[in-house]
N, C-alpha and C positions, 0 to 999 in steps of 0.2 A: 756131436755128429751122430745123433740118434734119430729114430723115426719121428717125424713131425706129422701132426694131424693134417690131412689134405684139406684144401679149401673146397668150396662147393663145386660140383661138376660143371656148372655153367661157365666157370672161369675159363674152361678149356674147350667148350663145345662150340663148333662152327666159328662164327665171328667173335666169340666171347673174348678172345685174347686181344683183338684189335680194340674192342670196346674198353677192356680193362686198361690197356696202354693209354688210351685217350683220357680215361679217368685219372690215371696216375699223373699224366702230364698236367692236367688242369689242377689237380690237387696240389702238386708241387708249386706251380706258379701262384695259386691262390694263397697257399700257406706262407710262402716267402714274401708275398706282398704285405700280408698282415704282420709277419715277423719283423719286417723292416722297421716298423714303429716300436717294436718291443726292444730292439737292440740298445737304443739310447737309454732305456730305463733299467738296464741290468744292474743288480746290486753287487757291490764289490765285497760284501761280507760285513764283518763287525760282530761284536759280541762273542760268546763262547763258540768254539769250533767243534762241531759234531762230525763224526765219521760217516762217509757215504755207506749206504746199505751194502753189507756183505764184502766191502772192499778189503777189510782186514779179516782174516780167518777168525771165526768165532772163538777159537781157543785162545787167541791173543788180544781180542778186541777190548776186553776189560782192562788189561794191562796197559795197552796203548792209550786208551781214553784217560786212565788215571794218571799215568806217569807223563803223558804228553802235556799235562798242565802244571808241571813241576816248577816252571819259571816263566816269566813273560816272553822270553826269546823263542820259546817253542810252543807248539800246540799239537794236539793228537794227530792231525793230518800231516804235519811236517815230520813228526817222529815216524809215522807210518811210511811216508815217502822215503826217508832214510833207510829204514829197515828193508823195504822192498827193493830199493836200489842196491843195497849191499848184498842181500841173500835171497831175495824172492821168497821170504818167509820159510826158508829151509834151515832148521835148527842144527843140522849136521854139516852145513856148508863149510868147505875149506878152500881158501884161495891159494894161488901159486905162491903168494907171499906169507902163507901160513896164518892168515887171518881166519878166525874160527867162529863158528856158530851163527845164530840168527842176526847178531849185531856186528859180526866180523871184527872182533877185537884181536889185535896182535897179542900174544901171551905177555910180552913185556908191558904193554899198555894196560892190559887187564890186571896185572899184578899191582899197579899203582892206582887204578881207577875203578876196578870192578867192585860192586857192592852186593851184599846179601839181600836181594830184593824181597825174597819170600820169608826171611827171618828164620831159616832152618839151621843157621849156624855154619853154612857152607856157601862159599862163593864159587859157583860152577859156571865156567865160560860156555858150556854146552846147554845149560838150562835157561830157556827163555824167561822163566820166572826171575832169574838173576840178570840175564843179559839185557833184556828190554829196559828194566829200571836203570841198569848201569849206563846204557846208551843215553837215556834222558839225563841222568846225573852228570855224565861227561859233557853233554851239550851245554848244560846250565853252568858247569864249572868254566868252560871255555867262554861262554857268554859273559861271565863275570869279569874276565880279563879285559874285555873290549867294551864294557858297559858305558864308558864315557866317550866312545868314538861316535862322531856324527853319523847319521844315516839309519837305515832300518836295522834293528837289533838282530833279527833273524838272519838277514844277509851277512851282517858282520860276524855273527857266530859261525855260520857255515864257512865263510871265508877263512876265519881263524882255524876252524877244524881242518881245512884243506892246506892252508899255507902257513899257519902259525899266527899267533896273536901279535907278535912283534911287527909283522908286515902290515897287518890291518891298522895297528896303532900308527905306524910310520906313515902310511898313505892316507890316514884319516877316513878309512872305509875299505871297501873291497879293492884290493890291489890290482894293478893293471897286468895281471898274469892270466893268460888265456885259459889255462887249466883250472885255475881258481874261479874265474868268471863263469866258465862252463859248468863247474860243479854247483855253484850257487843257482844258476839258471835252471839246471836240471832238477834239483831238489824242489825249488819253488814251483816249477811247472808240475811235477808229480804231486806236490801238495794239493793242487787244485783238483786232481783226480780223486784223492782220498778224502777230501772234505765234502760233506753234504752241502749242496748249493744253498745259498741264501738269496732268495729272490729268483727271478727267471734267468735261465742260462742263455747266453747270446746265441743266435742262429749260426749255423755253420756256413762258411763261405764256399765250401767245396761240395756240399751235399748234392746239389742238382746234377753235377757232372758224374758223381759216383753212382747215383740212381740211373742215369742214362746208360752208363756202362753195364750195370746189372741187368737192365731191361733188355739190352741187346743179347744177353746170354740166356734169356728165357727159352726153355725147351732143350737146353744142352744136358746130356746125360751126366749124372753124378759120377765122380771118381774119388775114392778115398785117397787122400794125399795129393789130390790134383791142385795144381796152381795155374792151369791154363796154358802150359807150354805146348809147342807144336808136337813134341814127342808124346804128349798126353791127349792129342787131338782136341786141344782147347777145352778140356774138361776140368772141373773144380770139385773140391769139397767145400764145406760151409765157410771155413775161415780163409781158404784159398780164394774164394769169390770175393769176400769183403776186402781182403788184402789187395787183390787186383783192381777192384773198383776204386779204391782210394788211391792206389798207385797211379791210376789213369789221370788223376787230378793233382799229382805231385805230392801226395802224403804217403809216407812209407810206414805201414803198420807192421807189427810183429806177425809171425806166421801163425801162431795158435790163438784160439779164441780167448782163453783166460788172460793172456797178456794184452790182447786188443781192448779188453775192458778198461784198462788204465790209460787209454789214449786221449782222455779228456774228461770234462765234468759229466755228472750223471743227472739228467733231467728225470723228473717223476713221470709216471705213466700218463697223467693228464697233461703233461707239458711236451710230449713227444712231437717232433717235427720230422718230415721226410728227410732221409739221409742219416738219421740216428742209427747206430748199431744196437740191436736188441739181442739179449742173451738169455740162455736157458740152462738150467742146472737141476740136478736131483738134490742138491744141498743149497738151500736158499740163504745160508749164512756165510758162504765162503766163495769168493770170486775165483779162487784157484781150482774149484771143482766145476766151473763152467765147461760145458761140452758141446754147445751149439750156438751159432750166431747167424743173424740175418740183417738185411738192410730195410729199415722201416720205410714204407711208402705212403702211409696215411690210412685213415679209415679202419684201423685195427689190423692192417695187413703188412707183411714184409715180403721181400724177394729173398729166397734162400735156396741153398743146395742141400736138400734134406737127408738123403740116405742112398745107399747102393740100390740100384734098380729104379730109382726115381730120376726126375729131371729138375733142373732149376725152375722154380715156379713161385706162385704166390701162396702164402700160408697165413693163417691167423696167428696173432701173437698172444692172445689172451687164453693161455693154457695154464694148468697147475704148475708147470715147471718154468714159467716166466720169471727170470731173475731180476732184470733191470736193463738199463740202457746207458749208452755213452754217446755224447755229442763230440765227435772226433774233431780235434784241433791240430793244426800243424805243429804248434808248440808242444802240445801234449804228446803227440806221436814221437816227436824228435827227442823227448826226454826219456823215453823208455830204454831200459838197459838192453843192450844187444847180446850180452853174455853174463850169466850169473854163475858164481862159483858152485861147483858140484853138479852142473848140468852139462 
């Protein structure tokens, strides 16, 4: 939520706003007419899984990439999804159940399954150099218990992690337990956010409605912490605007920008479509450092709530602090944790 570079003055001079709105409407319609033909050709993956740019903090990226390939049932994006869901990358996190560290091990479980990942002769539950390898090792150990069960090995591993290997073996796959089914769904959904896309990302079905909402707020004064309530006179900050825009089409996003980054897959700059969320940071290696977000409208522009003293407006996205983009999905947004230990 920092100062954004203003667009050209003509965007706001005289009838420029009306011209711009017409441009955006035509651009959205044209883009989605073309995108309709792309959706059927979206790749589902395959081959080695790479991590999306900056999704894992640089401090842990090498560990996750290395240990996420420990066995066939896991991959770096799935391991990243587990760690994010458990702790939000907080190595000092403590849950009400006394689960500890970045991987949220209970001390008793750690005693039996923690490993010395960095080879320093010490197994430290608080040290990500030990905890991340231990999380991968524990996943693979559990996967070994259910390796002969029909179905997807990762689904079965996650189900066994949540409900126990006996239930997965007994039911021949993910058991009919709502908590377990939800756990598998959430991690597999988050996995898509942490993986670097292979092929084109499917167009968003809610993007046009979100853009329409944001367009209607053009000219509204910025308010730090604003979420558009009547008490705030309908004013927003950057992530409050994007949250409200997607809420208007039935997609519930987290409140802050760095969590919104995980609400779907990440198209590259040259694959952006209207409705994508675009993010900005002073640290281009770490999504947790993101501090600004806007809604892409095409042509290199976004609608955003830039800073105190400014109004909701159009701004260029191609600046040195451009971090990346997210194509919001209902599934991705619903998978995001609503509360992380230690927050």
